[in-house]
N, C-alpha and C positions, 0 to 999 in steps of 0.2 A: 760537658756537652760537646757533641761532635759537630762537624761541619753542617750536617743536615739539620740539626737543631738550631745552631747559631744563625744560619742563613736560609731559613725556611721560606722567606718571601721570594728570594731569587729562585730557590728550588721550585716553588709553585709556578712561577712565571715561566721558567724553562720547561717544566712539565707541560704547561699549557701550549707552549710552542711546539713541543714534540708531538702532542696529540693532534694539533692543527696540521702539522706537516704530514702525519700519517693519513689524516682525513683527506688532505689535498691529493696525495698519491692515489688513495682509493677512489675518490671522486673523479679524478682524471681517467682512471681505468674504466669506470662506469660510463663516463661521457663518451668514450670511444664506441661503446656498444649501443648506447641509448641516444638516438638522434632526434628525439622529440624536440619541438620548438615551442617557446613561450615568448610572446611579444617580440618576435623577430630574432631572438637568440636561442641557443640551445638551453634546455631546461636546467642543465648543470653549470651554466656559465656563472650565474650569481653565487652559488656555493663556492665555486673555485676562486672567484675574486675575493670573497669574504675570508676564506681560509688563508689565502696568501697575505691579504692585508692585515689580518689579525695576528698571524704568525710574526710578521715584521713588527707590528706594534708591540707585542709582548717581548720579543727579542730585544727591542730597543730599551724597554723598561728594565729588563733583567740585566743587560749590560751596564746600564747607568747605576743600578743598585750595587753592582760589583765594585764601583769606584767610590762609593760613599764611605764615610767613616763608620767605625764599628757600632757606634750607638744607633745610627739610623739603619744600618743593615739588620740589626736585631730588634728594631722598633716594633712594638705591638700594634701601633697605629697603622704603619705601612703593611703589616701582616693582614690586618682586616681589610685594607684597601685591595690587597692582592686577592683575598678570598672573594670579596664582592665582585671584582672584575672578572675573575675566572668563572664564577658561578653564572654571571650574566652572559659570558661568552658561551658557556655550555648550553644555556637556554636558547640563545640567538641561533647558534649553529644547528642545534637539533630542529628548531622550527623551520629554518631556511631549507634544510635538507629534506624534511618531511614534505614541505610544500613543493619543492622541486620534484620529488618523486610522484606527487599527485598532479603534476603539471599545472600548478596554481601559483599565483604570485604571493610572495610573503610580504612584500612592501606595497603600500598604497592600496591594500585590499580590505575594503570595509563591507564586503558583500553580505555578511551575516554578523549578528551581534558578537558571536564568538571570534570571528576573524578580526573584527574591529578591536575587540579587547586584546587579542594577541598582538596586533599592530601597536597598540598603546604600550603594552609591556615591552615590546621590542624597542620602542623609542626610549623608554625609561632605562632599559639595559644599556642602550648605546650611550646614554649620558654617563652612566657609571663607568663604562669602559673608557670613555674619552677623558673624563675628569681624573681618572687614575693617573694619566700622563701629566696633567697639570700639577697634581700633588707631588709627583716625583720631580718635576721641573722646579717647583718651589723649594723642595728640600735640597736639591743640588745647589741652588743659589745661596742658601743660608748655612749649609754645612761647611764649617771651617776645616774639618778634617778630611773632606773629600779629596781624592787624588786626581785633581783636575787642573789643567792649565786655565788661565783667565778667559781666553776666547772659547775654550771648550765649555767651561762652566756657564758662560754667558749664552753660548749657542744652545745648551741644554735648557736653560731657563727660558729664553725667548722662544726657542723652537717648540717646547712642550706646552708652555703656558699660552703663547700666541697661537700655536696650532690648535689647541683645545678651543679657545675662544672663537677663532674663525670657523672651525669645523662645526661647532654648535650653532652659530649664526646661520651658516649656509644650510645645514641639515634641517633646522627647524623651518626655514623658509621653504625648502624642498618638501618636507613632510607636510607642512600646512597646505601646500598646493596639491598634494597627492599626486605629484608628477615631477620627474626631473627635467622634463622638456618644457620649454616656454614657446608655445605655438604648436600647431598641429603638424606632426611629421607625416608626410605623404607615405603611402604604402610603397615599400621597396626603396625608400630614401637611402642615400649612401651614409655609411658610418665609418668611423676610424677603426681600422683593424685592431684587435686585441682589447682595446678599451671599450669599443662600442659607442663612443661619443658621436652624437648626431652631427652631420655635416650640412643639415638642411634647416635646423631650427636651433634656438638657444638651448643649452644643455648645462644644468647646474652641477652636473658631475665633474665638469672641468675644474671650477674653483674648489669644489669639495676635495678633489685629488690634491691640488696644491696646498690646501689648508691642512689636510691630514698628513701629508708627507713632509711638511715643514718640520715635523717632529723628528724626522731622520736627517733631513738635509742640513739643517743648521748645526746640530751636534757634530756631524761628519766634517762640515766645513770648519768648525772650530778646531777640531783636531789638526786639520791641515794648516790653519793659520798659526796655531801655537808651534807647530813644527818648523814652519818656513819663515815666520815673521817675528820681529821684535815685539815685546809685550804690548806697547802702546799701539803700534801699527796693527797688530792682530785684533786688538779690541775694537779699534775704529773700523777695521774691515768687517768684523762680525756685526757691528751696529748697522753698517751700510747694507750688508746682505740681508739682515732681518727686515730693515725698512723696505728694501727693494722687493723681497719675497712677499711681504704683506701687500705692497702696492700692486704687484702682479696678480695676486689672488683676488683682491678687491676689483681690479680691472676686469678680470674674467667673470666675476660675480655680476658686475654691472652689465657686461656684455650679454651674459646668459639671460638676465632679467629683462633685457631689451628685446629678447627673441632673436638675437643675432648669433649665427654659428660662430664658434670660437676662432675659426680661421679667417673671419672677415672683420673689418673695422666697423664698430657700431655707428649708427646714424646719430 
């Protein structure tokens, strides 16, 4: 068997990354010509954010897969995890792009039974995509053959598993409320550039961002700790960072739920 057969899980995730990057480039070009607006943002802003975030997500999983032992890199179980996550990503991006083209919301849109059903399918797909990271994180923790330093291994495990749990908790709260804002945002209210986070009311996208990108931040920090610090010190540093990142995420979650903009101290 050649490399493509042995490491098909990595290949599928890297292929997913490549497709998302191509979509990102194409969507960026379309957005320059199409200036229509939806809920205060350009209609193509949401597809762009999802394409970028998902490309980063799958690149993280593919890179970690490349550091695992041979048995896990060729695992049938992880192959099916990859298939499920890639399929759900295809569905999610197709629907988000179609809705953007129609100048209609893809999220929190229950206007018709069909749209409500699609929103439910998107929620299920998001769970599959997110849980794929927790599976890879758990494998990295238990794989004795993985080519990982102690802090890197711990950062992958805590980052991917912890990030998955926090992301799902925040996302389900946001989805159940059918709004990422807590409080009524006045027309023309200021927002943070690039992210679009509200500067007027609570915004659950802030803790969601920290929860999701815990999956990249902790593994990267682990690499740095293993390179710069003695083994025990690196491990302690990683545990401290993981606890601090979790605390910050939960703080922003509490702040958003209280209706307080993220740049202000909650009452």
